[in-house]
C-alpha positions as CSV (number, residue, x, y, z in Angstrom):
1,M,16.4,10.3,-35.6
2,N,15.7,7.2,-33.0
3,L,13.2,8.5,-29.9
4,T,12.9,7.4,-26.8
5,K,10.5,7.5,-24.3
6,S,12.8,9.8,-21.9
7,D,12.7,12.0,-24.6
8,L,8.4,11.7,-24.6
9,N,8.5,12.1,-21.0
10,F,10.7,15.3,-21.7
11,I,8.9,16.6,-23.8
12,K,5.3,16.3,-21.6
13,D,7.5,17.9,-18.8
14,V,7.7,20.9,-21.3
15,I,4.0,21.5,-21.3
16,K,3.2,20.4,-18.4
17,A,5.2,23.3,-16.8
18,N,3.0,25.8,-19.0
19,N,5.3,28.6,-19.2
20,K,5.7,30.7,-22.5
21,K,9.7,31.0,-21.1
22,I,11.2,27.4,-20.4
23,S,14.8,27.9,-18.5
24,P,17.2,25.3,-17.3
25,S,15.4,26.4,-13.4
26,N,12.5,24.2,-14.4
27,F,14.6,21.1,-15.3
28,P,17.1,21.4,-11.9
29,N,17.7,17.5,-12.4
30,L,19.4,18.6,-15.3
31,K,22.9,19.9,-16.0
32,V,22.4,23.5,-18.3
33,S,24.3,21.5,-21.0
34,Q,21.7,18.1,-21.0
35,F,18.7,20.2,-20.6
36,S,20.4,22.8,-24.3
37,Y,21.2,19.0,-25.8
38,K,17.4,18.1,-25.2
39,M,15.6,21.3,-25.9
40,D,17.1,21.8,-29.4
41,K,16.4,18.5,-30.2
42,I,12.7,19.1,-30.0
43,N,13.5,22.4,-32.0
44,F,15.0,20.4,-34.3
45,L,11.9,17.9,-34.0
46,L,9.5,20.8,-34.7
47,K,11.7,22.1,-37.7
48,I,11.3,18.7,-39.4
49,M,7.3,18.5,-39.0
50,D,7.2,22.1,-40.0
51,K,6.3,23.5,-36.9
52,K,6.5,26.7,-35.4
53,T,10.3,26.5,-33.8
54,L,11.2,27.9,-30.2
55,K,13.3,31.1,-29.9
56,K,16.8,30.6,-28.1
57,R,18.1,34.1,-26.1
58,F,20.5,33.7,-23.1
59,G,20.0,30.6,-22.4
60,N,15.9,30.6,-22.0
61,Y,13.7,28.7,-25.1
62,Y,10.7,30.6,-26.1
63,I,7.9,28.4,-26.8
64,N,5.5,30.2,-29.8
65,S,3.1,27.1,-29.9
66,I,2.2,24.8,-26.8
67,E,-0.3,22.8,-29.5
68,D,2.9,21.7,-31.7
69,L,4.7,20.5,-29.1
70,I,1.5,18.1,-28.1
71,E,1.3,17.3,-31.9
72,L,5.4,15.9,-31.1
73,T,3.8,13.6,-28.5
74,K,1.1,12.7,-31.0
75,T,2.7,11.7,-34.3
76,L,6.6,10.6,-33.6
77,D,7.2,7.1,-32.8
78,F,8.9,7.4,-29.2
79,S,9.6,3.7,-28.9
80,K,13.2,3.2,-29.1
81,L,15.3,2.3,-25.7
82,D,17.1,4.5,-24.1
83,K,21.0,3.5,-22.8
84,K,19.8,2.6,-19.6
85,E,17.0,1.0,-20.7
86,R,19.1,-1.0,-23.4
87,I,21.4,-2.2,-20.8
88,S,18.4,-3.6,-18.7
89,T,17.4,-5.4,-21.5
90,I,20.7,-6.9,-22.0
91,F,20.6,-8.0,-18.2
92,E,17.1,-9.6,-18.6
93,L,17.9,-11.3,-21.7
94,L,21.0,-13.1,-19.9
95,L,18.8,-14.1,-17.3
96,L,16.0,-15.2,-19.0
97,K,18.0,-17.0,-22.0
98,N,21.5,-17.4,-20.2
99,K,23.4,-16.2,-23.6
100,I,22.6,-14.1,-26.1
101,N,25.1,-12.8,-29.1
102,I,25.7,-9.6,-30.8
103,S,24.0,-9.7,-34.1
104,N,20.1,-10.4,-32.0
105,L,21.3,-7.1,-30.2
106,E,21.4,-5.2,-33.3
107,D,18.2,-6.4,-34.2
108,L,16.2,-5.7,-31.4
109,F,17.8,-2.2,-30.6
110,Y,18.5,-1.5,-34.3
111,Q,21.7,0.0,-33.4
112,S,25.0,-0.5,-35.4
113,R,28.2,-3.5,-33.9
114,S,30.1,-0.5,-32.8
115,S,27.4,0.8,-30.9
116,V,25.8,-2.3,-29.5
117,K,29.6,-2.8,-27.7
118,K,29.3,0.3,-26.5
119,D,26.7,-1.0,-24.0
120,L,28.7,-4.1,-23.5
121,K,31.5,-2.0,-22.4
122,E,29.5,-0.7,-19.6
123,V,27.5,-3.8,-18.9
124,K,31.4,-5.4,-18.2
125,E,31.4,-2.3,-15.7
126,I,29.1,-3.0,-14.0
127,L,29.6,-6.8,-13.7
128,K,33.1,-6.0,-12.8
129,K,31.3,-4.1,-9.2
130,Y,30.0,-8.1,-8.5
131,N,33.4,-10.1,-9.2
132,L,31.4,-11.1,-12.3
133,T,32.7,-10.6,-16.3
134,L,31.0,-11.2,-19.3
135,E,32.8,-13.3,-21.5
136,Y,32.2,-14.8,-25.1
137,H,31.7,-18.1,-26.2
138,Y,32.6,-19.7,-29.7
139,H,29.1,-20.3,-31.8
140,L,27.3,-20.1,-28.3
141,G,27.5,-16.3,-27.4
142,L,28.1,-14.0,-24.5
143,S,27.4,-15.3,-20.9
144,I,28.1,-13.7,-17.2
145,E,30.3,-16.0,-15.6
146,G,31.4,-16.0,-11.6
147,K,30.2,-18.0,-8.3
148,E,26.3,-18.7,-8.9
149,S,25.6,-17.1,-5.7
150,D,27.7,-13.6,-6.8
151,T,25.8,-13.9,-9.7
152,R,22.3,-14.2,-8.1
153,F,22.8,-11.7,-5.9
154,F,24.2,-9.3,-8.4
155,Y,20.6,-9.4,-10.8
156,L,18.5,-8.6,-7.4
157,N,20.7,-5.8,-6.7
158,Y,20.4,-4.3,-10.4
159,F,17.0,-5.1,-11.0
160,F,15.6,-4.1,-7.3
161,E,17.4,-0.7,-8.0
162,N,17.5,0.2,-12.3
163,H,14.5,-1.6,-13.5
164,I,10.7,-2.3,-13.5
165,F,10.9,-5.6,-12.7
166,F,8.7,-8.0,-14.9
167,K,6.3,-10.4,-14.4
168,N,6.0,-13.9,-15.3
169,K,3.7,-16.7,-14.9
170,L,5.0,-20.1,-14.0
171,E,2.6,-22.5,-15.4
172,K,-0.5,-22.1,-13.4
173,K,0.7,-20.0,-10.5
174,S,2.7,-16.9,-11.0
175,I,5.2,-16.0,-9.2
176,E,3.5,-13.1,-7.1
177,Y,1.1,-15.7,-6.3
178,L,3.7,-18.0,-5.0
179,V,5.3,-15.0,-2.7
180,F,1.9,-14.6,-1.4
181,N,1.4,-18.0,-0.2
182,I,4.8,-17.6,1.7
183,L,4.0,-14.5,3.2
184,K,0.6,-14.2,3.8
185,G,-0.4,-13.6,7.6
186,K,2.9,-12.2,8.7
187,N,3.6,-8.4,9.1
188,S,5.2,-8.2,5.5
189,S,6.5,-4.5,4.1
190,F,5.8,-4.1,-0.2
191,E,9.8,-3.9,0.7
192,T,10.1,-8.0,1.4
193,S,7.6,-8.8,-1.2
194,K,9.3,-7.1,-4.2
195,I,12.5,-8.9,-3.0
196,L,11.4,-12.2,-3.0
197,N,9.7,-11.5,-6.4
198,I,12.6,-10.9,-7.9
199,A,14.7,-13.0,-6.0
200,I,12.2,-16.2,-6.1
201,T,12.5,-15.5,-10.5
202,I,16.3,-14.9,-10.4
203,Q,16.3,-18.6,-9.3
204,Y,13.5,-20.0,-11.5
205,Y,15.6,-18.7,-14.3
206,R,18.8,-19.8,-13.0
207,I,17.6,-23.4,-12.5
208,L,16.1,-23.2,-15.9
209,N,18.9,-22.9,-18.0
210,H,21.1,-25.3,-15.3
211,N,22.9,-22.7,-13.1
212,F,22.8,-24.5,-9.9
213,L,24.0,-23.2,-6.3
214,T,26.8,-25.9,-4.7
215,S,26.7,-23.4,-1.9
216,L,25.7,-20.3,-0.1
217,K,27.7,-18.1,2.5
218,E,26.5,-17.8,6.0
219,P,27.4,-14.7,6.9
220,I,25.2,-14.3,9.9
221,F,23.6,-17.3,10.9
222,T,22.9,-20.9,10.1
223,I,19.4,-22.8,9.1
224,N,17.8,-25.6,10.9
225,N,16.8,-28.4,8.2
226,D,13.7,-28.8,9.5
227,F,11.4,-27.1,6.9
228,S,8.0,-26.0,8.2
229,E,4.7,-26.4,6.3
230,E,4.5,-22.8,4.8
231,F,7.7,-24.0,2.7
232,N,5.1,-26.7,1.2
233,V,4.5,-24.8,-1.8
234,Y,7.4,-23.8,-2.8
235,S,9.4,-26.9,-2.2
236,K,6.7,-28.4,-4.7
237,F,7.5,-25.8,-7.1
238,L,11.0,-26.2,-6.4
239,E,10.9,-29.4,-7.0
240,K,9.5,-30.2,-10.0
241,I,11.9,-27.3,-12.1
242,S,14.8,-28.3,-11.2
243,N,15.0,-31.2,-12.9
244,N,15.6,-33.7,-10.7
245,Y,18.7,-31.7,-9.1
246,S,19.5,-31.8,-5.4
247,V,17.9,-28.9,-4.6
248,Y,19.0,-28.6,-0.3
249,Y,21.1,-25.1,-1.5
250,E,18.2,-23.7,-3.4
251,K,15.5,-24.7,-0.5
252,N,18.1,-22.6,1.6
253,F,18.0,-19.9,-1.0
254,L,15.0,-19.1,-0.4
255,L,14.8,-19.6,3.4
256,F,17.9,-17.4,3.4
257,F,15.7,-14.2,2.7
258,L,12.7,-15.4,4.7
259,T,14.9,-16.0,8.1
260,G,17.2,-12.5,6.9
261,L,14.3,-10.8,6.8
262,C,12.8,-11.4,9.9
263,Y,9.6,-12.8,8.1
264,S,10.1,-17.1,9.4
265,K,9.4,-18.5,12.4
266,N,12.3,-18.0,15.2
267,S,12.7,-21.9,14.3
268,L,14.4,-21.8,11.2
269,I,17.2,-19.5,12.4
270,V,20.4,-19.8,14.5
271,F,22.0,-16.6,14.7
272,K,26.4,-17.4,15.0
273,K,26.7,-14.3,17.6
274,E,24.0,-14.4,19.4
275,N,25.5,-12.7,22.6
276,L,27.4,-10.2,20.5
277,F,24.4,-8.8,19.3
278,N,22.5,-8.5,22.8
279,D,25.6,-6.9,23.9
280,S,25.6,-4.4,20.8
281,L,22.0,-3.6,21.1
282,K,22.3,-3.2,25.4
283,E,25.1,-0.4,24.5
284,F,23.3,1.3,21.5
285,L,19.6,1.6,23.5
286,T,21.6,2.6,26.8
287,N,24.0,5.1,25.1
288,I,21.0,6.7,23.4
289,G,18.9,6.5,26.5
290,L,21.5,8.5,28.8
291,K,21.0,11.2,26.0
292,Y,16.8,11.9,26.1
293,N,16.7,10.7,29.7
294,L,14.9,7.6,28.7
295,N,14.9,4.1,30.0
296,F,14.2,1.9,26.3
297,F,14.4,-1.5,28.8
298,E,11.0,-0.9,30.1
299,D,9.3,-1.4,26.5
300,N,9.7,-4.9,25.8
301,Y,7.9,-4.0,22.2
302,L,11.2,-2.5,21.0
303,I,13.8,-4.7,22.3
304,K,11.7,-7.5,20.3
305,T,11.3,-5.7,17.1
306,L,14.5,-4.0,16.9
307,G,16.2,-6.6,17.8
308,A,14.5,-8.5,14.6
309,H,14.7,-5.3,12.4
310,L,18.4,-5.4,13.5
311,K,19.1,-8.9,12.6
312,S,16.9,-7.7,9.5
313,T,19.7,-5.1,8.3
314,I,22.6,-7.3,9.0
315,F,21.5,-10.1,7.0
316,K,21.1,-7.2,4.4
317,L,24.1,-5.7,4.6
318,S,26.1,-8.3,4.5
319,Y,24.8,-9.8,1.3
320,R,24.5,-6.1,-0.3
321,I,20.7,-6.8,-0.5
322,P,19.0,-2.9,-1.4
323,I,17.5,-1.0,1.6
324,T,15.1,1.8,0.4
325,N,13.4,4.1,2.3
326,P,11.7,6.7,0.6
327,C,11.3,9.1,3.3
328,I,15.3,9.9,3.4
329,T,14.4,12.4,-0.2
330,D,11.9,14.3,2.8
331,D,12.9,17.2,4.7
332,L,14.2,15.4,8.0
333,S,15.8,18.5,9.8
334,D,13.4,18.8,12.7
335,F,15.1,15.3,13.5
336,S,18.4,15.6,12.2
337,E,19.8,15.9,15.5
338,F,17.9,12.9,17.1
339,I,18.9,11.3,13.7
340,N,22.5,12.0,14.0
341,T,22.6,10.4,17.2
342,I,21.3,7.2,16.4
343,K,23.7,7.7,13.5
344,K,26.7,7.7,16.5
345,E,25.6,5.1,18.5
346,I,24.9,2.3,15.6
347,K,28.9,2.2,15.1
348,I,28.7,-0.2,17.7
349,F,27.1,-2.7,15.1
350,E,29.1,-1.3,12.5
351,K,32.6,-2.2,14.3
352,N,31.2,-5.6,16.0
353,F,29.4,-6.9,12.5
354,N,32.2,-4.8,9.6
355,L,28.7,-3.5,8.1
356,N,28.0,0.4,7.1
357,F,24.6,1.3,8.1
358,N,23.2,3.9,4.9
359,L,20.9,6.6,5.7
360,D,17.4,4.6,4.6
361,S,18.8,2.3,7.1
362,I,19.2,4.7,9.9
363,I,16.2,6.2,9.4
364,F,14.5,2.4,9.4
365,I,16.2,2.7,12.8
366,F,15.0,6.0,13.8
367,F,11.0,5.1,13.5
368,H,11.6,1.8,15.6
369,I,13.0,4.5,18.7
370,K,10.8,6.9,18.1
371,S,7.6,5.1,18.8
372,S,9.4,3.5,21.3
373,M,9.7,7.2,23.2
374,I,6.2,8.0,22.6
375,R,4.8,4.6,23.9
376,I,7.3,5.5,27.0
377,E,6.0,8.6,27.5
378,K,2.3,8.0,27.0
379,N,3.1,5.5,29.8
380,R,4.8,8.2,32.0
381,Y,1.7,10.7,31.1
382,K,-1.0,7.6,32.5
383,R,1.0,6.9,35.5
384,K,1.6,10.6,37.2
385,K,-0.5,12.0,39.1
386,I,0.5,15.9,40.2
387,L,-0.5,18.0,43.2
388,L,0.3,21.2,43.2
389,V,1.2,23.5,45.7
390,C,1.3,27.2,46.0
391,N,1.9,29.7,48.6
392,L,1.2,32.7,46.9
393,G,-2.0,32.5,46.5
394,V,-4.9,31.7,44.1
395,G,-3.4,34.1,41.1
396,A,-0.6,32.8,41.1
397,S,-1.6,29.0,41.5
398,E,-3.9,29.5,38.3
399,V,-0.9,31.3,36.5
400,L,0.6,27.9,37.3
401,E,-1.6,25.5,36.6
402,N,-2.1,27.3,33.3
403,Q,1.6,27.3,32.2
404,L,1.7,23.5,33.0
405,L,-1.0,22.6,30.9
406,K,0.5,25.3,28.3
407,Y,3.4,23.8,28.2
408,F,3.0,19.8,29.2
409,R,1.2,16.8,29.1
410,I,0.3,16.1,32.4
411,N,-2.4,15.2,34.9
412,I,-3.1,17.6,37.6
413,V,-5.6,16.5,40.2
414,D,-5.6,19.4,42.5
415,T,-3.9,22.9,43.5
416,V,-3.6,23.3,47.2
417,S,-2.1,26.0,49.3
418,Y,1.0,25.3,51.5
419,Y,-1.5,25.6,54.7
420,Q,-4.1,22.8,53.1
421,Y,-0.8,20.5,51.4
422,Q,-0.1,20.4,55.6
423,V,-3.4,18.4,56.6
424,H,-4.0,17.2,52.6
425,E,-4.2,13.1,52.1
426,L,-1.2,12.4,49.4
427,K,-2.6,9.3,48.3
428,N,-2.4,8.3,44.3
429,I,-0.1,11.4,44.0
430,D,3.1,10.0,42.0
431,Y,4.3,13.8,42.1
432,I,4.4,17.2,43.7
433,I,5.1,20.7,41.5
434,H,5.2,23.3,43.9
435,T,6.6,27.2,44.7
436,V,7.7,26.2,48.0
437,D,11.1,26.7,49.4
438,N,12.5,23.6,51.6
439,L,9.4,21.5,51.0
440,K,9.1,18.1,53.0
441,S,8.0,15.5,50.8
442,K,8.5,11.9,50.9
443,I,6.4,12.1,47.2
444,P,9.4,13.3,44.3
445,S,9.0,17.3,43.8
446,T,10.4,20.1,42.0
447,K,10.4,23.4,43.2
448,V,9.7,26.1,40.2
449,N,7.8,30.0,39.7
450,P,4.6,30.2,38.6
451,L,5.6,31.5,35.2
452,L,8.1,28.8,34.4
453,T,11.4,29.7,32.8
454,K,13.6,28.1,31.1
455,L,15.2,26.7,33.8
456,D,11.9,25.5,35.6
457,L,11.0,23.8,31.7
458,K,14.6,22.2,31.6
459,N,14.0,20.9,35.1
460,L,10.7,19.2,34.8
461,E,11.6,17.8,31.3
462,K,15.1,16.3,33.1
463,E,12.0,14.9,34.7
464,G,10.4,13.1,32.3
465,F,7.2,15.4,31.8
466,I,6.4,15.6,28.2
467,K,6.3,19.0,26.0
468,L,3.6,19.4,24.4
């Protein structure tokens, strides 16, 4: 029986559960039929190893001996590849060697020709989604056929999402070291590093196997040809492996990633639809600002960073480069209204640039806007110095002050009676909260009940006061 790492991991999960009774609820990611199949497989292994088998009752399995399960993990060979691993290996071989033959796959996977052909059928279905085909060449073997740019972006998507990407040392310098030299000193993310690692590895092997770019789609921006010093290391490396082939498009291939990911110098990129982008960003932030009574345009840092991020996102979505955000697996229900607002307002970009923003990309935008809201609120808090005016006595004044401090992040500079207010020197006061009917003041003010009713809280929030 062929046993895979997946089989080993399942047995380890059963052991880790440490329960006498194992039921489908212990493995919510599996269908009941899948769970039963895997448990029956364990039972079969226990039987042929002359160990105590599991008892099955009403869909549940009862373990007689955890020690026997542990013995399985130590004794049996779990080195065979499962279907997903075989598919990944086929694509890896196609990248490394350019062409493969079925007989080699039979030997590699210890499978019959008919089983290998089933895997190849799935390979063809995956490639079809990228307008690519798997073709057989007499005496040469199987290879991927289609546009070179489509082939590279297919490999990027596939290895980014489905495979722990292999690492290769290229003579004296590894690709990781090359990426480090390109990105050092930049505010780059792990995702950017991973994309570049994969992209350069793909580029290296495609050039090595004489698959060259002859054109490159420019969906959103064009690139200036004055390459900066930061590409010297890459350019020398590229020229060395290109066999004297003109490397114009190959250089641009990497530059597309660097500029598209917004980690290169601005002088290298010319955004084709700059005016349309700026108009879309203005409408997007204006609409969200109106909903939350905030002026996002007073936060220059947001305009700069969100603008760069959205250009990067547009680039990725245009080229179908994966965008992954681990936070989407967490419970974000507390922010669902805010996230839905972003989903609604981002449609201006979807319409103008013919794209669809997925939830991963929406959450990244949410981080930018939420951090801006915090900065704006902090600035308001620092700016507003509050005077309390109460005409209901000392007790009511204390209640009002305590209620305000309980609900709001607020800077109260003084509390005075109405009569004190009439002679009070109103210097360095930004706002007045009071209990007086028809209070006359040139300074912005709001009348409240000392107990702060729901309406009072709502009115103060509208005035920009920050709730704790």
